[in-house]
N, C-alpha and C positions, 0 to 999 in steps of 0.2 A: 029331489035335490038339484039345484041349479049349480053348474060348475062355472067358475070364473074363466073367461077366455084366456088362453095362454098369451103371454107377451112374445114379441118376436125373439127376444133373448132366450126365453124358455124353449121355444121351438128350435133355435140354433143349437142350444146346449143339447137338446134331445138328438139332433142330427149328428153332433159330434160324438155323443155316447154310442149311437147306433153304428157309426163308422168304426169306432174303436172296438166294439164288440165283434163286428164282422171281421175286422183285421185280426184280432186275437183268436177268433174261432178257426180261421184258416180253412183247411180242407175238411175239418170235422163237421158232422151234420148238426143241423139245428136240433134234431130230436135228441142226439147224444148230449149236447150241452144243456139243453132245457131240462132233460131228465136228471142230469147231475146236479142241477141247481134247484130241483123241485118245482119246475115250472112246466107249463104246456109249451109245445113248439109254437103254437099260435101266439102266445104271450111274447116269446122271444122274437118272433117274426115282427110283431107290432113294435117292439122296442127298437129292433135293428132298422126298421124302415121309417121310424119317426112318428108312427101313428100312436104310440104311447110314449111321448117325450119326457114324461115325469114319473118314471117308475118309483116305487117305494124304495127306501134306503136298503132294506133287507133283501130286496130283489137284486139290486145292484151289487150288494156285498156277496150274495150267493153266486151270481154270475162271475164276478171278479175272482172268487176263489176257484171255481171250476176252470176258468180260463188262465189261471196263473198270473193274474194282475193284482198289484197292490192297490188299495184304495187311494193311496197317495198318487199313483199313476193315473187312476181314473179321474181324480180331482184335477190333476195338472192338465190332463188332455181335454177335459170337458168343462172346466170352469169358464165363466164368462170372460170374454176378451175385454180388457180395460179400454174404455173409450179414450181417444186422443185428447189431451188437455191442451187448450190453446194457451200459449205463453205470450203475455203482453209485450209489445215491442218497447 
């Protein structure tokens, strides 16, 4: 199976998600959070570092629950940043 290359926007969204997860995890270990979400620590490491920038919805939902984040917060912090719209003079 050939995977379509990620767009720059998808990579940026993955970086924002990783930063949010690292921030929410705080001093807790990756192993603790990953186990609570039913993931391997390596999967969490890949998401946090942007090497897996498009995790499945249920993966994000499980991590959000363990970290005490609402899905609304995840969406707000990770959604694409709207491009500036040029206004005609």
